[in-house]
C-alpha positions in Angstrom: -143.3 -20.4 -10.1 -140.3 -19.0 -8.1 -140.2 -15.4 -6.8 -137.1 -13.9 -5.2 -136.3 -10.8 -3.2 -133.8 -9.5 -0.7 -136.3 -9.5 2.1 -139.3 -11.7 2.5 -142.0 -10.7 5.1 -144.9 -12.9 6.1 -147.6 -10.8 7.7 -149.0 -7.3 7.4 -149.7 -6.1 10.9 -147.8 -3.4 12.7 -144.6 -5.4 13.0 -144.4 -6.7 9.4 -145.2 -3.3 7.8 -142.8 -1.4 10.0 -140.0 -3.9 9.1 -140.8 -3.7 5.4 -140.7 0.1 5.5 -137.4 0.0 7.5 -135.5 -2.1 4.9 -137.1 -1.1 1.6 -134.7 1.7 0.8 -131.9 -0.8 0.8 -133.4 -3.7 -1.1 -136.4 -5.4 -2.6 -139.2 -6.6 -0.3 -141.9 -9.3 -0.9 -144.7 -8.9 1.6 -147.0 -11.9 1.8 -150.4 -11.4 3.5 -153.0 -14.1 4.1 -156.1 -12.0 3.3 -156.3 -8.3 2.3 -153.4 -6.4 3.6 -155.4 -4.6 6.4 -157.0 -7.8 7.7 -154.9 -8.0 10.8 -155.1 -8.0 14.6 -153.4 -4.6 14.5 -156.5 -3.2 12.8 -158.7 -4.4 15.6 -156.6 -2.9 18.4 -158.7 -0.3 20.2 -156.6 0.8 23.3 -153.3 2.2 22.1 -149.6 2.0 22.3 -147.6 2.6 25.6 -144.7 5.0 25.8 -143.4 7.3 28.5 -144.3 10.9 27.6 -145.2 13.0 30.7 -143.1 14.5 33.4 -145.0 12.5 36.0 -144.0 9.3 34.3 -140.6 7.6 34.0 -138.9 4.7 32.3 -138.4 3.1 35.7 -142.2 3.2 36.4 -143.0 1.7 33.0 -140.4 -1.0 33.5 -141.8 -1.9 37.0 -145.4 -2.0 35.7 -144.3 -4.4 32.9 -142.4 -6.6 35.3 -145.2 -6.7 37.8 -147.9 -7.5 35.2 -145.6 -10.2 33.7 -145.4 -11.9 37.2 -141.7 -11.0 37.3 -140.9 -13.4 34.5 -140.0 -10.8 31.8 -136.3 -10.3 30.9 -135.6 -7.0 32.7 -132.9 -6.1 30.1 -135.4 -6.6 27.3 -138.1 -4.6 29.1 -135.6 -1.8 29.7 -134.6 -1.8 26.0 -138.2 -1.8 24.7 -139.4 0.9 27.2 -136.5 3.2 26.5 -137.1 2.9 22.8 -140.8 3.8 23.3 -140.6 7.6 22.5 -138.6 6.9 19.3 -141.2 4.2 18.2 -144.0 6.8 18.6 -141.9 9.3 16.6 -141.4 6.7 13.8 -145.2 6.0 13.6 -146.0 9.7 13.4 -143.4 10.1 10.6 -145.1 7.3 8.7 -148.4 9.3 9.0 -150.1 8.0 12.1 -152.4 10.5 13.8 -152.8 10.2 17.6 -155.6 11.9 19.5 -154.8 15.3 21.0 -156.3 17.6 23.6 -157.6 21.1 22.8 -154.1 22.5 23.6 -152.7 20.1 21.0 -150.8 18.0 23.5 -151.3 14.3 23.1 -154.3 12.8 25.0 -152.6 10.1 27.0 -154.9 7.6 28.6 -154.4 4.8 31.2 -155.1 1.1 31.1 -155.0 -1.8 33.6 -151.6 -2.4 35.2 -150.3 1.1 34.3 -149.3 3.5 37.1 -149.4 6.5 34.9 -151.2 7.8 31.8 -148.9 6.8 29.0 -151.1 5.3 26.3 -151.1 7.1 22.9 -154.4 6.4 21.1 -156.6 7.4 18.2 -160.0 7.6 19.9 -160.9 3.9 20.3 -159.6 2.8 16.9 -155.9 3.1 17.4 -155.0 0.0 15.5 -157.1 0.9 12.5 -155.4 4.3 12.3 -151.9 2.7 12.6 -152.7 0.1 9.9 -154.2 2.8 7.6 -151.0 4.9 7.8 -148.6 2.0 7.4 -150.5 0.4 4.6 -150.5 3.7 2.7 -146.8 4.1 3.2 -146.1 0.5 2.2 -148.2 0.7 -1.0 -146.4 3.9 -1.9 -142.9 2.4 -1.7 -141.5 1.3 -5.1 -139.4 -1.5 -3.6 -142.2 -3.3 -1.8 -144.3 -5.8 -3.7 -147.5 -6.9 -1.9 -149.0 -10.4 -2.4 -152.5 -10.4 -0.9 -154.5 -13.6 -0.4 -151.3 -15.7 -0.2 -151.1 -18.3 2.6 -147.7 -19.5 3.9 -147.5 -23.3 3.8 -144.0 -24.1 5.2 -140.6 -22.6 5.6 -137.9 -23.7 3.1 -134.7 -24.6 4.9 -131.3 -25.7 3.7 -131.7 -29.1 5.5 -135.0 -29.7 3.6 -133.6 -28.7 0.2 -130.3 -30.6 0.5 -131.8 -33.5 2.5 -128.9 -33.3 5.0 -128.9 -32.7 8.7 -127.6 -29.1 9.2 -127.2 -27.4 12.6 -128.0 -24.6 12.8 -130.3 -24.9 9.8 -130.7 -21.9 7.5 -134.0 -20.5 6.2 -134.1 -19.9 2.4 -137.7 -18.7 2.0 -141.3 -19.9 2.1 -143.7 -22.1 0.1 -146.8 -20.0 -0.4 -150.3 -20.9 -1.6 -151.9 -18.4 -4.0 -155.5 -18.7 -3.0 -156.7 -17.3 -6.4 -154.9 -19.8 -8.6 -154.7 -22.7 -6.1 -151.0 -23.1 -6.9 -148.2 -23.2 -4.4 -145.4 -20.8 -5.3 -141.8 -20.7 -4.1 -140.6 -17.5 -2.5 -136.9 -17.3 -1.9 -134.9 -14.7 0.0 -131.7 -14.4 2.0 -133.7 -12.9 4.9 -137.2 -14.2 6.0 -139.3 -12.5 8.6 -142.3 -14.0 10.3 -144.8 -11.4 11.5 -147.9 -13.7 11.3 -149.5 -12.6 14.6 -151.3 -14.8 17.2 -153.2 -18.0 17.8 -156.6 -16.9 19.1 -158.5 -19.1 16.7 -157.2 -22.2 18.5 -159.9 -21.4 21.1 -163.7 -21.5 20.6 -164.2 -17.9 21.8 -161.7 -15.2 20.7 -161.6 -11.6 19.8 -158.9 -12.3 17.3 -159.5 -12.1 13.5 -160.1 -15.4 11.7 -156.5 -15.3 10.3 -155.0 -15.9 13.8 -154.3 -19.6 13.4 -150.7 -19.7 14.6 -149.2 -20.2 11.2 -145.8 -18.7 11.9 -145.3 -20.6 15.2 -146.3 -23.9 13.6 -144.0 -23.4 10.6 -141.0 -22.3 12.7 -141.5 -25.2 15.1 -141.7 -27.7 12.2 -138.4 -26.2 10.9 -136.6 -26.7 14.2 -136.9 -23.3 15.8 -137.2 -23.1 19.6 -140.6 -22.1 20.9 -141.2 -20.7 24.4 -143.9 -20.0 27.0 -146.9 -21.2 25.0 -148.9 -21.8 28.2 -149.3 -18.1 28.6 -152.4 -17.3 26.6 -154.0 -14.0 27.6 -157.8 -13.9 27.8 -159.2 -10.4 27.3 -161.6 -9.9 30.3 -164.2 -7.8 28.4 -165.6 -9.1 25.2 -169.1 -8.2 24.3 -171.6 -10.9 25.3 -174.4 -10.9 22.7 -175.7 -13.7 20.4 -175.1 -11.7 17.3 -171.8 -10.1 18.2 -168.8 -11.9 16.8 -166.4 -11.6 19.7 -166.3 -7.8 19.8 -163.6 -6.6 22.2 -164.5 -3.8 24.6 -161.2 -2.0 25.2 -159.4 -2.0 28.5 -159.3 1.8 28.1 -163.0 1.9 29.1 -162.0 0.7 32.5 -159.0 3.1 32.3 -161.5 5.9 32.0 -163.5 4.8 35.0 -165.8 1.9 34.1 -166.7 -0.6 36.8 -167.2 -4.3 36.6 -170.5 -5.4 38.3 -172.5 -8.6 38.8 -176.0 -8.8 37.4 -177.4 -7.3 40.7 -175.2 -4.3 40.3 -172.5 -5.2 42.9 -169.0 -4.1 42.1 -166.6 -7.1 42.7 -163.1 -6.3 41.7 -162.0 -4.9 45.0 -162.3 -8.5 46.4 -159.5 -9.6 43.9 -156.9 -6.8 43.7 -155.8 -3.6 45.2 -156.1 -1.9 41.8 -159.7 -3.0 41.5 -161.0 -2.6 37.9 -157.5 -1.6 36.8 -155.8 -4.8 37.9 -153.7 -6.7 35.3 -155.7 -8.7 32.7 -155.0 -12.2 34.0 -156.5 -11.2 37.4 -159.5 -9.5 35.9 -160.2 -12.5 33.6 -160.0 -15.0 36.4 -162.2 -12.8 38.6 -164.9 -12.6 36.0 -164.6 -16.4 35.3 -165.0 -17.0 39.1 -167.9 -14.6 39.4 -169.7 -16.3 36.5 -169.2 -19.8 37.9 -170.0 -18.9 41.5 -173.2 -17.1 40.7 -174.2 -19.2 37.7 -174.3 -16.1 35.4 -173.7 -16.1 31.7 -171.8 -12.8 31.9 -170.9 -9.8 34.0 -171.4 -6.1 33.3 -169.0 -3.3 32.5 -170.6 0.0 33.7 -169.5 3.4 32.5 -173.0 5.0 32.7 -171.9 7.3 35.6 -169.5 9.2 33.2 -170.7 12.2 31.1 -172.6 11.1 28.0 -170.7 13.5 25.7 -167.3 12.4 27.0 -168.2 8.7 26.4 -169.3 9.3 22.9 -166.2 11.4 22.1 -163.7 9.0 23.7 -165.3 5.7 22.5 -167.2 6.4 19.3 -166.5 3.0 17.8 -167.5 1.0 20.9 -170.5 3.2 21.4 -171.7 2.8 17.8 -171.1 -1.0 17.8 -172.9 -1.6 21.1 -175.7 0.6 20.0 -176.1 -1.6 16.8 -176.9 -4.4 19.2 -179.3 -2.4 21.2 -177.0 -1.4 24.0 -176.6 2.3 24.8 -173.4 2.4 26.9 -174.2 5.9 28.2 -177.3 4.4 29.8 -176.8 0.6 29.9 -174.0 -1.6 31.4 -172.2 -3.6 28.8 -172.6 -7.4 29.1 -169.1 -8.9 28.8 -167.2 -12.2 29.1 -163.5 -13.2 28.7 -162.2 -14.5 25.3 -158.8 -15.7 24.0 -156.8 -12.6 23.0 -153.0 -12.5 23.0 -150.3 -15.1 23.2 -147.3 -14.1 25.4 -145.2 -17.0 24.2 -144.1 -17.8 20.7 -141.0 -18.3 18.7 -138.0 -17.6 20.9 -135.9 -14.7 19.6 -132.9 -12.7 20.8 -132.9 -8.9 21.3 -132.7 -8.4 17.5 -135.6 -10.7 16.6 -133.4 -13.5 15.5 -134.6 -17.1 15.9 -132.2 -20.0 16.2 -132.8 -20.9 12.5 -130.2 -18.8 10.6 -131.5 -15.8 8.7 -135.0 -16.3 10.1 -136.5 -13.5 12.2 -139.7 -13.4 14.1 -141.4 -10.1 15.3 -144.7 -9.1 16.8 -147.1 -11.5 18.5 -145.6 -14.5 16.8 -142.3 -14.0 18.8 -141.4 -14.6 22.4 -139.0 -11.7 23.1 -138.9 -11.7 26.8 -140.9 -8.5 27.2 -144.3 -10.0 28.4 -143.2 -12.8 30.7 -146.3 -14.5 32.1 -148.8 -11.8 31.2 -148.8 -8.8 28.8 -149.2 -5.3 30.1 -151.9 -3.6 28.1 -150.7 -1.6 25.1 -147.1 -3.0 25.3 -147.7 -5.2 22.2 -147.9 -2.5 19.6 -144.8 -0.9 21.2 -143.0 -4.2 21.0 -144.0 -4.7 17.3 -142.5 -1.3 16.3 -139.3 -1.6 18.4 -138.5 -5.2 17.3 -139.3 -4.4 13.6 -136.7 -1.7 13.7 -134.1 -3.8 15.4 -134.7 -6.7 13.1 -134.3 -4.4 10.2 -131.0 -3.0 11.5 -129.6 -6.6 11.9 -131.0 -7.7 8.5 -129.3 -4.8 6.7 -126.0 -5.7 8.4 -126.5 -9.4 7.3 -127.0 -8.6 3.6 -123.8 -6.6 3.6 -121.9 -9.6 4.7 -120.8 -12.4 2.3 -123.5 -15.0 2.8 -123.0 -18.7 2.1 -123.9 -19.9 -1.4 -127.6 -20.2 -1.9 -128.7 -23.8 -2.9 -131.2 -24.4 -5.6 -134.8 -24.6 -4.3 -137.2 -27.2 -5.7 -140.6 -26.1 -6.8 -143.6 -27.4 -4.8 -144.4 -31.0 -5.8 -148.0 -32.1 -5.3 -147.0 -35.8 -5.9 -150.1 -38.0 -6.1 -152.2 -35.7 -3.9 -155.8 -35.1 -5.2 -158.6 -32.7 -4.6 -160.5 -33.5 -1.4 -164.0 -34.8 -1.5 -164.2 -34.9 2.4 -164.2 -31.2 3.5 -166.4 -32.2 6.4 -163.3 -33.8 8.0 -161.6 -30.4 8.1 -164.6 -28.7 9.6 -165.2 -31.4 12.2 -161.5 -31.4 13.4 -161.4 -27.6 13.4 -164.4 -27.5 15.8 -163.1 -30.4 17.9 -159.8 -28.7 18.5 -161.3 -25.3 19.5 -163.9 -26.8 21.8 -161.3 -29.0 23.5 -158.9 -26.1 24.1 -161.7 -23.9 25.5 -163.0 -26.6 27.9 -159.7 -28.1 29.0 -156.9 -25.5 28.5 -158.7 -22.2 29.3 -158.5 -19.6 32.1 -158.4 -22.2 34.9 -156.6 -25.5 34.3 -155.8 -28.8 36.0 -153.4 -31.6 35.3 -156.2 -34.1 34.6 -157.8 -31.8 32.0 -154.5 -31.1 30.3 -153.7 -34.8 30.0 -157.1 -35.4 28.4 -156.6 -32.5 26.1 -153.2 -33.7 24.9 -154.6 -37.2 24.2 -157.5 -35.8 22.2 -155.3 -33.3 20.2 -152.8 -36.0 19.3 -155.6 -38.3 18.0 -156.9 -35.4 15.8 -153.3 -34.7 14.6 -152.9 -38.3 13.3 -156.1 -37.8 11.3 -154.9 -34.4 10.0 -151.5 -35.8 9.0 -153.0 -38.6 6.9 -155.4 -36.1 5.3 -152.7 -33.5 4.6 -150.5 -35.8 2.6 -153.4 -37.4 0.6 -155.0 -34.1 -0.7 -154.0 -31.0 -2.4 -153.4 -28.2 0.1 -156.1 -25.5 0.7 -156.2 -22.6 3.0 -158.5 -24.4 5.4 -156.3 -27.5 5.5 -153.1 -25.4 6.1 -154.8 -23.6 9.0 -156.2 -26.8 10.5 -152.8 -28.3 10.5 -151.3 -25.2 12.2 -153.9 -24.9 14.9 -153.5 -28.5 15.8 -149.7 -28.0 16.1 -150.2 -24.8 18.2 -152.7 -26.5 20.4 -150.3 -29.3 21.2 -147.5 -26.8 22.0 -149.8 -24.9 24.4 -150.8 -28.1 26.2 -147.3 -29.5 26.4 -146.0 -26.3 27.9 -148.9 -26.0 30.3 -148.3 -29.6 31.5 -144.6 -28.9 32.2 -145.1 -25.7 34.3 -145.9 -27.0 37.7 -146.9 -23.7 39.3 -149.5 -20.9 38.9 -148.0 -17.7 37.4 -149.6 -15.0 35.4 -151.9 -16.4 32.7 -151.1 -20.0 33.6 -153.4 -20.8 36.6 -153.8 -24.4 37.6 -155.8 -25.8 40.6 -153.1 -28.5 41.1 -150.2 -26.1 41.6 -151.7 -23.0 43.1 -148.4 -21.4 44.4 -145.8 -19.6 42.3 -142.4 -21.5 42.3 -139.6 -19.0 41.8 -136.9 -21.7 42.6 -137.8 -24.0 39.7 -140.0 -22.0 37.3 -138.8 -18.4 37.2 -137.6 -19.1 33.7 -138.7 -19.6 30.1 -140.4 -22.9 29.2 -138.6 -23.9 26.1 -139.7 -26.5 23.6 -138.1 -27.7 20.3 -138.9 -30.4 17.8 -136.6 -33.4 17.7 -135.6 -34.8 14.4 
């Protein structure tokens, strides 16, 4: 089955939905989403979206905060562009129906998070992402030019080189092969413009606060198609994920620390002043390493986030979702410190794109967490990611609309998916075992603190697993589990290879073998591309 449209969007988080809404008035849009449309990392975002709004704040302050958090690796021109587009991004979201929290005088209730010098975070209580997703999904469903395909898993990009079996530089993207999970059939989706908005890679690690869909599909597909990937070593670990045997990696927003919460050891001692001048509002990489060090030094399973000194009514009003969730596990955050540990959260690297979201594969765009835009550098400043998603969605849409007005090259015929001699698998245990092995290996060897020896071991193990996966992939009919396994193995290798190459400690990449920051050799992007 072949389906065509003017624009093909893979992913239904803030970036994918904003892009679809921005181009839909000018052409047909197919929106592919892996599960239900609202099953995204966006939906889980608690904190908010950063944008300069008060007289006390300025673009220069937001730019400096972003550069400092990113260990001075961000592209300052990109940072300036994104920050200066912040107010317009907020206005666009409001126009699409997003409701942000207000004070009694109806002014917006701006909050503050780690690394920010001013209150500039727009939020909707502590479920900002859920509110954004709700509004954007409603607008998307209401648009007559957008067709939504839920429970469809992208398998691979379709490129001109693949179709014509010729070497073409630069290659051109023609669409995507997509698995319909209900029918089990792989369909061909063709479009002049393809946009990857597939989110992050958190599931490559054993412990993550990402949704189960975060398996790095877009990065793996783009890499296999020849796109440049950058800075994969910079995996952000969120410092405060709820530590409880029955909680599935529930994130406790950085906004809790922004409103005065203090990190303490089990004996009640506050410790962040030993690590950074901003104490509990230090950037995430520093807080995550501090917690990791405290746990290892004192032999504790977790540390505690304490906001019990704040007014009970204020806590319940500002953090109702966190309060209710913790209470369901027997923790009353108005009276009890919250047990927390770090978990894999956000990838600051990804598919390398220009200021319009274009990859180096012609007519292929990447936006949101899947992309490396130059905004985050070595560490993401809290609440800049939702901002980046909106700004780049709009810029990618503007460039896409210009492209479809141009006279594009002839569109070659695309073959339908051919299963060949592949058969149904009778060895699903292989998939499950390799999945667990990859995630455990990444957590133990490529985590918050790294070493050359551990990275070499990890690469050797991942490459052995990849050989087994490759044989398995071509022998059996593709399933969602097999596609995701193949992708997390690819992403794991990219993370390790980038980490081995960066011979310094900067931001999220901290290695005991190279403790100093090396601006002479490594104040640059770490680029990697598949050789054919």
